[in-house]
KEKE-3310 file (N, C-alpha, C; in steps of 0.2 Angstrom, whole numbers, plus 5000, padded with zeros to 4 digits):
npx = (5171:5167:5179:5188:5184:5180:5186:5185:5171:5168:5173:5164:5154:5148:5149:5151:5139:5130:5133:5130:5116:5112:5117:5108:5096:5097:5099:5086:5079:5084:5079:5065:5064:5071:5081:5098:5114:5125:5135:5129:5137:5143:5133:5128:5136:5134:5120:5117:5110:5114:5128:5128:5123:5133:5143:5138:5138:5151:5156:5154:5144:5132:5128:5128:5113:5109:5103:5098:5082:5068:5062:5048:5042:5048:5043:5029:5029:5034:5024:5013:5018:5020:5007:5001:5007:5003:4989:4989:4993:4983:4972:4977:4976:4962:4958:4963:4955:4943:4944)
npy = (5032:5021:5018:5015:5002:4994:4983:4973:4973:4968:4955:4949:4946:4938:4946:4962:4967:4960:4965:4979:4977:4971:4981:4992:4986:4985:4999:5004:4997:5003:5016:5013:5011:5001:4995:5001:4993:5000:5009:5024:5035:5033:5033:5046:5054:5054:5056:5049:5035:5024:5024:5022:5009:5002:5004:4996:4983:4982:4981:4968:4963:4961:4950:4945:4939:4934:4939:4951:4960:4950:4948:4948:4952:4965:4971:4971:4979:4991:4994:4996:5007:5017:5018:5024:5036:5042:5042:5051:5063:5065:5067:5079:5087:5087:5093:5106:5110:5111:5122)
npz = (4972:4965:4958:4967:4973:4963:4957:4967:4968:4955:4956:4964:4956:4941:4929:4923:4919:4927:4939:4938:4937:4949:4958:4954:4957:4971:4974:4971:4981:4992:4990:4991:5005:5011:5024:5027:5027:5030:5042:5050:5049:5037:5028:5028:5020:5007:4996:4985:4980:4972:4973:4987:4987:4980:4990:5000:4995:4993:5006:5010:5018:5011:4999:4982:4976:4989:5005:5000:4998:4996:4980:4976:4987:4988:4977:4979:4991:4985:4976:4984:4992:4982:4977:4989:4989:4977:4980:4991:4985:4976:4985:4991:4980:4978:4990:4988:4977:4983:4991)
capx = (5169:5167:5186:5191:5182:5177:5189:5182:5164:5168:5175:5158:5149:5151:5150:5150:5132:5126:5135:5125:5109:5112:5118:5102:5090:5098:5097:5079:5076:5085:5074:5059:5064:5074:5086:5104:5118:5130:5134:5126:5142:5145:5127:5126:5141:5131:5113:5117:5109:5119:5135:5127:5122:5139:5147:5135:5140:5159:5157:5153:5138:5127:5131:5124:5109:5107:5103:5094:5075:5064:5059:5041:5040:5050:5038:5023:5030:5035:5018:5009:5021:5018:4999:4999:5010:4998:4983:4990:4994:4976:4969:4979:4973:4955:4957:4965:4950:4937:4946)
capy = (5026:5015:5017:5011:4995:4991:4976:4969:4972:4964:4948:4946:4944:4935:4951:4969:4968:4958:4970:4984:4975:4970:4988:4996:4984:4987:5006:5004:4994:5008:5021:5011:5011:4995:4997:5001:4990:5004:5014:5030:5040:5032:5035:5053:5057:5054:5054:5045:5028:5019:5024:5019:5002:4999:5003:4991:4977:4981:4979:4961:4962:4959:4946:4944:4934:4933:4945:4956:4959:4946:4952:4948:4957:4971:4973:4973:4985:4997:4996:4999:5014:5021:5020:5028:5042:5045:5044:5057:5068:5066:5070:5086:5091:5088:5098:5113:5112:5113:5129)
capz = (4976:4960:4956:4973:4975:4957:4956:4972:4966:4949:4958:4967:4951:4935:4924:4925:4918:4933:4944:4936:4938:4956:4961:4952:4961:4978:4975:4971:4987:4997:4989:4994:5012:5014:5029:5025:5031:5032:5048:5049:5047:5029:5024:5028:5016:5000:4995:4979:4982:4968:4977:4993:4986:4979:4996:5004:4992:4994:5013:5010:5022:5007:4994:4976:4976:4995:5009:4997:5000:4992:4974:4976:4993:4987:4972:4982:4995:4981:4973:4989:4993:4976:4977:4994:4987:4972:4984:4995:4980:4974:4991:4992:4975:4980:4995:4985:4973:4988:4994)
cpx = (5170:5174:5189:5190:5179:5180:5186:5174:5163:5169:5169:5153:5152:5152:5149:5142:5128:5127:5130:5118:5108:5112:5111:5096:5091:5097:5090:5076:5078:5080:5067:5059:5067:5080:5093:5109:5124:5130:5132:5131:5144:5139:5126:5131:5138:5123:5112:5116:5112:5125:5134:5126:5129:5144:5144:5138:5148:5160:5157:5148:5132:5131:5126:5120:5106:5107:5100:5086:5072:5061:5052:5039:5042:5045:5032:5023:5031:5029:5014:5012:5019:5011:4998:5002:5005:4991:4983:4990:4986:4972:4971:4976:4966:4954:4958:4959:4944:4938:4944)
cpy = (5020:5013:5013:5004:4992:4984:4971:4968:4967:4956:4945:4944:4941:4940:4958:4971:4966:4963:4976:4983:4975:4977:4992:4993:4986:4995:5007:5002:5000:5014:5019:5010:5005:4998:4996:4997:4994:5008:5021:5035:5039:5034:5042:5057:5058:5053:5050:5038:5023:5019:5021:5011:4999:4999:4997:4984:4976:4979:4971:4958:4959:4955:4946:4938:4932:4939:4951:4955:4954:4950:4953:4953:4964:4975:4975:4979:4991:4999:4999:5006:5019:5023:5024:5035:5046:5046:5050:5063:5070:5069:5077:5090:5092:5093:5105:5115:5114:5120:5134)
cpz = (4971:4958:4961:4974:4969:4956:4961:4970:4960:4951:4962:4962:4945:4929:4926:4924:4924:4939:4944:4938:4946:4960:4960:4957:4969:4979:4975:4978:4993:4996:4991:5001:5015:5019:5026:5030:5033:5038:5046:5046:5039:5025:5023:5022:5009:5000:4988:4981:4978:4972:4984:4992:4984:4985:5000:5001:4993:5001:5014:5015:5018:5001:4988:4977:4983:4999:5006:4998:4994:4986:4974:4981:4991:4982:4975:4987:4991:4978:4978:4991:4988:4976:4983:4992:4982:4975:4988:4990:4977:4979:4992:4986:4976:4985:4993:4981:4978:4991:4990)
residu = (MET:ALA:GLU:LYS:ASP:ILE:ASP:LYS:LEU:LEU:ALA:MET:THR:ASP:SER:LYS:TYR:ARG:LEU:SER:VAL:VAL:THR:ALA:LYS:ARG:ALA:LEU:GLN:LEU:ARG:SER:GLY:ALA:PRO:SER:VAL:LEU:PRO:VAL:GLU:GLN:ARG:VAL:ARG:THR:ARG:ASN:LEU:VAL:THR:GLN:ALA:MET:ARG:GLU:LEU:ALA:THR:GLY:GLN:LEU:THR:VAL:GLY:THR:ASP:LEU:MET:ASP:GLU:SER:ARG:PHE:GLN:GLN:ASP:TYR:VAL:ARG:GLN:ARG:GLN:ALA:GLN:LEU:GLN:ALA:GLN:LEU:ASN:ALA:GLU:ARG:GLU:ARG:GLU:ARG:GLU)
# end
């Protein structure tokens, strides 16, 4: 994937470092449950979220700096989701101890 569209992706940013950061942020957003802009048949091929994020950027449906989830909202959602996961694990451990 990266080799095919790397020139297109680099043209969307001012440096390869910014591209890396944007791709990583989008992959984190996808991991946290942000909806993908890719059609289902393209999402199924890979579970690698970095590749999926690069594919999304290459489609042109997302652009650097816009159309990405608001950072503060993303952070709040991620923290809430992580706390819920930890609480569920803690509850499961407590249930096992009771048995």
